[in-house]
C-alpha positions in Angstrom: -53.7 3.1 -4.6 -51.8 6.3 -3.8 -49.2 8.1 -6.0 -46.3 7.1 -3.7 -47.3 3.4 -3.8 -47.6 3.6 -7.6 -44.1 5.1 -7.9 -42.7 2.3 -5.7 -44.4 -0.4 -7.8 -43.1 1.2 -11.0 -39.6 1.2 -9.5 -39.9 -2.5 -8.7 -41.0 -3.2 -12.3 -38.1 -1.2 -13.7 -35.7 -3.1 -11.5 -37.1 -6.4 -12.6 -36.5 -5.4 -16.2 -33.0 -4.1 -15.5 -31.8 -7.2 -13.6 -33.4 -9.9 -15.6 -30.6 -10.3 -18.2 -27.7 -9.9 -15.7 -29.3 -12.6 -13.5 -29.6 -14.9 -16.5 -26.0 -14.3 -17.6 -24.7 -15.2 -14.1 -27.0 -18.2 -13.8 -25.5 -19.6 -17.1 -22.1 -19.7 -15.5 -23.1 -21.7 -12.4 -21.7 -25.2 -11.9 -23.7 -28.4 -11.5 -25.5 -28.6 -8.1 -24.9 -25.0 -7.2 -26.8 -23.5 -4.2 -28.6 -20.2 -3.8 -25.7 -18.9 -1.6 -23.2 -19.7 -4.3 -25.4 -17.9 -6.9 -25.6 -14.7 -4.8 -21.8 -14.8 -4.2 -21.1 -15.2 -7.9 -23.5 -12.4 -8.9 -21.8 -10.1 -6.4 -18.4 -11.0 -8.0 -19.5 -10.8 -11.6 -21.9 -7.9 -11.3 -20.3 -5.7 -8.6 -21.9 -2.4 -9.7 -25.4 -3.8 -9.8 -24.9 -5.5 -6.4 -23.7 -2.2 -4.9 -26.7 -0.4 -6.4 -29.0 -2.9 -4.7 -27.2 -2.5 -1.4 -27.6 1.3 -1.7 -31.3 1.1 -2.5 -31.9 -1.4 0.3 -30.2 1.0 2.8 -32.1 4.0 1.4 -35.5 2.3 1.8 -34.5 1.1 5.2 -33.9 4.7 6.4 -37.2 5.7 4.7 -39.1 3.0 6.5 -37.9 4.3 9.9 -39.5 7.6 9.1 -42.6 6.0 7.7 -42.9 3.8 10.8 -42.7 6.9 13.1 -45.6 8.4 11.2 -47.7 5.3 11.2 -47.5 4.7 7.5 -47.2 1.4 5.6 -43.6 0.2 5.3 -42.0 -0.5 1.9 -39.8 -3.4 3.3 -37.5 -3.4 0.2 -35.6 -6.7 0.3 -31.9 -6.9 0.9 -29.7 -7.7 -2.1 -29.6 -11.4 -1.5 -33.4 -11.7 -1.0 -34.1 -9.5 -4.0 -31.9 -11.6 -6.3 -33.4 -14.9 -5.2 -37.0 -13.5 -5.7 -36.1 -12.2 -9.2 -34.1 -15.3 -10.2 -36.5 -17.9 -8.9 -37.8 -19.0 -12.3 -34.4 -18.6 -14.0 -32.5 -20.7 -11.4 -35.2 -23.4 -11.6 -34.8 -23.5 -15.4 -31.0 -23.7 -15.2 -31.2 -26.5 -12.6 -33.7 -28.5 -14.8 -31.3 -28.1 -17.7 -28.5 -29.5 -15.5 -30.6 -32.5 -14.4 -31.4 -33.3 -18.0 -27.7 -33.3 -18.9 -27.7 -30.1 -20.8 -24.4 -29.1 -19.2 -21.4 -27.9 -21.2 -18.4 -27.3 -18.9 -16.4 -25.6 -21.6 -19.2 -23.2 -22.5 -19.8 -22.3 -18.8 -16.1 -21.6 -18.3 -16.1 -19.4 -21.4 -19.1 -17.5 -20.3 -17.6 -16.9 -16.9 -14.4 -15.5 -18.4 -16.4 -13.1 -20.5 -18.3 -11.8 -17.5 -15.2 -11.5 -15.4 -13.6 -9.4 -18.1 -16.7 -7.2 -18.4 -16.8 -6.8 -14.6 -13.2 -5.8 -14.5 -13.6 -3.1 -17.3 -16.8 -1.7 -15.9 -15.3 -1.5 -12.4 -12.2 0.3 -13.7 -14.3 2.7 -15.8 -16.5 3.4 -12.8 -13.5 4.0 -10.5 -12.0 6.5 -13.0 -15.4 8.3 -13.3 -15.7 8.6 -9.5 -12.1 9.9 -9.2 -12.9 12.6 -11.8 -16.2 13.5 -10.3 -15.0 13.7 -6.8 -11.6 15.4 -7.6 -12.8 18.7 -6.2 -15.0 17.3 -3.5 -13.7 16.8 0.0 -15.0 13.7 1.7 -15.3 15.1 5.2 -18.1 16.8 7.2 -17.1 20.3 8.4 -18.6 21.5 11.6 -20.0 24.6 10.0 -22.1 22.7 7.5 -25.0 22.2 10.0 -25.0 26.0 10.6 -25.1 26.6 6.8 -28.1 24.3 6.5 -29.9 26.2 9.3 -29.2 29.5 7.6 -30.5 28.1 4.3 -33.9 27.2 5.9 -34.0 30.5 7.8 -33.5 32.5 4.5 -36.1 30.4 2.8 -38.6 31.1 5.6 -37.9 34.9 5.9 -37.3 35.8 2.3 -37.9 33.0 -0.2 -37.0 35.3 -3.1 -33.4 35.5 -1.9 -32.3 32.5 -4.1 -28.8 33.9 -4.6 -27.8 33.3 -1.0 -29.5 29.9 -1.0 -27.6 28.9 -4.1 -24.3 30.0 -2.6 -25.0 27.9 0.5 -26.1 24.9 -1.6 -22.9 25.1 -3.7 -20.8 25.4 -0.5 -22.4 22.3 1.0 -21.9 20.4 -2.3 -18.1 20.8 -1.9 -18.2 18.2 0.9 -19.4 14.6 0.7 -20.8 13.2 3.9 -24.0 11.7 5.2 -25.3 15.2 6.4 -24.6 17.0 3.1 -26.2 14.2 1.0 -29.2 14.2 3.2 -29.6 18.0 2.9 -29.1 18.0 -0.9 -31.7 15.2 -1.2 -34.2 17.3 0.7 -33.6 20.3 -1.5 -33.8 18.2 -4.7 -37.1 16.7 -3.7 -38.8 19.4 -1.7 -37.6 22.9 -2.6 -40.2 24.9 -4.5 -37.6 26.7 -6.7 -36.9 24.6 -9.8 -33.4 26.0 -10.3 -32.3 25.1 -6.8 -33.8 21.7 -7.1 -31.8 21.0 -10.3 -28.6 22.4 -8.8 -29.0 19.9 -5.8 -29.8 17.1 -8.3 -26.7 17.6 -10.3 -24.6 17.9 -7.1 -25.9 14.6 -5.9 -25.1 13.0 -9.3 -21.6 14.4 -9.1 -21.1 12.9 -5.6 -22.5 9.5 -6.9 -25.0 9.6 -4.0 -27.2 6.5 -3.8 -30.8 6.4 -4.9 -31.0 9.8 -6.6 -34.2 10.4 -8.6 -35.2 13.4 -10.7 -38.7 14.4 -9.6 -41.2 15.8 -12.0 -41.7 19.5 -12.3 -44.6 20.9 -10.4 -47.8 21.6 -12.3 -50.0 24.6 -12.2 -49.4 28.3 -12.0 -45.9 29.2 -10.8 -45.2 31.8 -8.1 -42.2 34.2 -8.4 -40.2 32.3 -5.7 -40.6 29.1 -7.8 -39.2 30.4 -11.1 -36.7 33.2 -10.1 -33.2 32.3 -11.4 -30.3 32.6 -8.9 -27.1 34.4 -9.9 -23.8 32.6 -9.2 -20.8 34.3 -7.7 -18.1 34.3 -10.5 -15.5 36.9 -9.5 -13.2 37.6 -6.5 -15.0 40.9 -6.1 -18.4 39.2 -5.7 -16.9 36.6 -3.3 -15.2 39.3 -1.2 -18.5 41.3 -1.0 -20.2 38.1 0.2 -17.4 37.5 2.8 -18.0 40.9 4.3 -21.8 40.9 4.2 -23.2 37.4 4.3 -23.5 35.4 7.6 -23.0 32.1 5.8 -19.5 33.3 4.7 -18.4 34.5 8.1 -19.2 31.2 9.9 -16.9 29.2 7.6 -14.0 27.5 9.4 -11.2 25.4 8.0 -8.8 23.2 9.8 -5.8 23.6 7.5 -4.9 26.3 5.0 -2.6 24.7 2.4 -0.1 27.1 0.8 1.3 25.6 -2.4 2.1 26.1 -6.0 -0.6 25.1 -8.5 2.1 23.3 -10.5 2.2 20.7 -7.7 -1.6 20.1 -8.2 -1.6 16.3 -8.1 0.6 16.1 -5.0 -1.7 18.7 -3.3 -4.8 16.7 -4.2 -3.2 13.6 -2.6 -2.4 15.5 0.6 -5.9 16.9 0.8 -7.4 13.3 0.6 -5.0 12.2 3.3 -6.0 15.0 5.6 -9.7 14.4 4.8 -9.3 10.8 5.9 -8.2 12.1 9.3 -11.3 14.3 9.5 -9.5 17.6 8.6 -11.1 20.2 6.4 -8.7 21.8 4.0 -8.7 25.2 2.3 -7.1 25.1 -1.2 -8.1 28.0 -3.4 -8.8 25.9 -6.6 -11.0 23.5 -4.5 -12.8 25.7 -2.0 -13.2 28.8 -4.1 -12.7 27.3 -7.5 -15.3 29.3 -9.3 -14.3 32.8 -8.0 -10.5 32.5 -7.7 -9.7 31.3 -11.2 -6.1 32.3 -12.2 -7.3 34.6 -15.0 -9.4 36.6 -12.6 -6.5 37.4 -10.1 -6.8 40.9 -8.6 -6.4 42.9 -5.4 -9.6 41.3 -4.2 -8.1 37.9 -4.6 -5.4 38.8 -2.0 -8.1 40.1 0.4 -10.0 36.8 0.0 -6.8 34.8 0.8 -6.2 36.9 3.9 -9.7 36.1 5.1 -9.3 32.4 4.4 -6.1 32.3 6.3 -7.9 34.0 9.2 -10.7 31.4 9.0 -8.2 28.5 9.2 -6.8 27.0 12.4 -3.5 25.9 10.9 -1.2 26.9 8.1 0.6 24.2 6.1 3.4 25.3 3.7 4.2 22.8 1.0 7.9 23.2 0.3 8.8 22.7 -3.4 10.9 24.5 -6.0 7.7 25.9 -7.5 6.3 27.0 -4.2 9.5 28.9 -3.2 9.5 30.6 -6.6 5.8 31.5 -6.3 4.8 35.1 -5.7 1.9 34.1 -3.5 3.2 31.4 -1.1 6.0 33.3 0.7 3.5 36.2 1.2 0.9 33.8 2.6 3.4 32.3 4.9 4.5 35.7 6.1 1.0 36.8 6.8 0.2 33.6 8.7 3.3 34.0 10.8 2.4 37.6 11.5 -1.0 36.8 13.0 0.5 33.9 15.0 -1.1 30.9 13.1 0.6 27.6 13.9 2.7 26.7 10.9 4.3 23.6 9.6 6.5 23.1 6.6 6.1 19.9 4.6 8.8 19.3 1.9 7.6 17.3 -1.0 11.0 17.4 -2.7 14.6 18.4 -1.9 15.3 22.0 -2.5 18.9 23.4 -2.6 19.5 26.8 -1.1 16.0 27.1 0.4 15.1 30.5 2.0 16.3 30.8 5.6 12.9 32.1 6.8 11.6 28.5 6.4 13.9 27.4 9.2 11.7 29.5 11.6 9.0 26.9 11.4 8.5 23.3 12.4 9.3 20.9 9.5 8.2 17.3 9.1 9.1 15.1 6.1 6.5 12.4 6.7 2.8 13.1 6.2 1.8 11.1 9.3 4.0 13.4 11.4 2.4 16.4 9.7 -1.1 15.1 10.6 -0.1 14.5 14.2 1.4 18.0 14.5 -1.8 19.6 13.0 -4.1 17.7 15.5 -1.9 18.8 18.4 -2.1 22.5 17.4 -5.7 23.0 16.3 -8.4 23.8 18.9 
């Protein structure tokens, strides 16, 4: 038996152990004469996180089997969630049904057990929702067109100069700012196949942060290590380092954003909501504390920060000014708007609150009060 087969068998054993008690708990809430279909439906309702985990694992193995089939290898044929549950629960369900036939059936106890599981499911789902919200707060759920170019550059750098781990880390971190099928696929390949241990771990933690399905930490490689396997990459941490990269690195020059959002950081929660709305429409946004959060921290503000912002405005197809009292009072936003206007970027003003005595220069630009109108105007004006 090969090592891959042994790993698969171990995973099935671990899943059997993990699901045994949840299956028993749900089975103990089933009514007299229940069917297999009803049991699966009840498990999905009372153990939603485990059900979703099974669904993700099934889809992951399904994609893997497509690759294995093309290479003439043995398929894993991991069962779908319903089939998996019925296989694992076969003996438990038989025991519960035997108990029902013998009259060991307490309606009050079943009702009580069901209430307990429902409350647990509600709490776990809410906790999971909060955790996902926090983990994905600074991740845009959209697939930028330049990501595929970044991935190609990553592999090109690895092939030409595998000691240049700094550039590869910068690309990996840029890709990890977006959650999509392509970015997750790339990060999984790096996490499982890159020879540099530091890059593999960076990809692993990025996948965990995204809550990507079926993420497994692989063992460290044994034997003598080469320099390209152990060299530690250096992160960009200042506006100066970022600006140098913008001027010198190919992967920085190919970046392209749909919308540059000029705003006040005091309106952070509203801006976050706007970004999510635009992402849902397939639009890639530039917000400094999201896209360049590491290098453009407020305490590091300098002349280079302004130069970075200038370049990001140039790299954006559209300029969105968020009108608020804080934004108008900001030192940065009016300057950003003036620069965007000077280089003929299409501009839209979106007021998030009523402002008395707003500056007259805002009247030069199209203004929409509804976000749906803003989205439509952006799509009309980006090429």
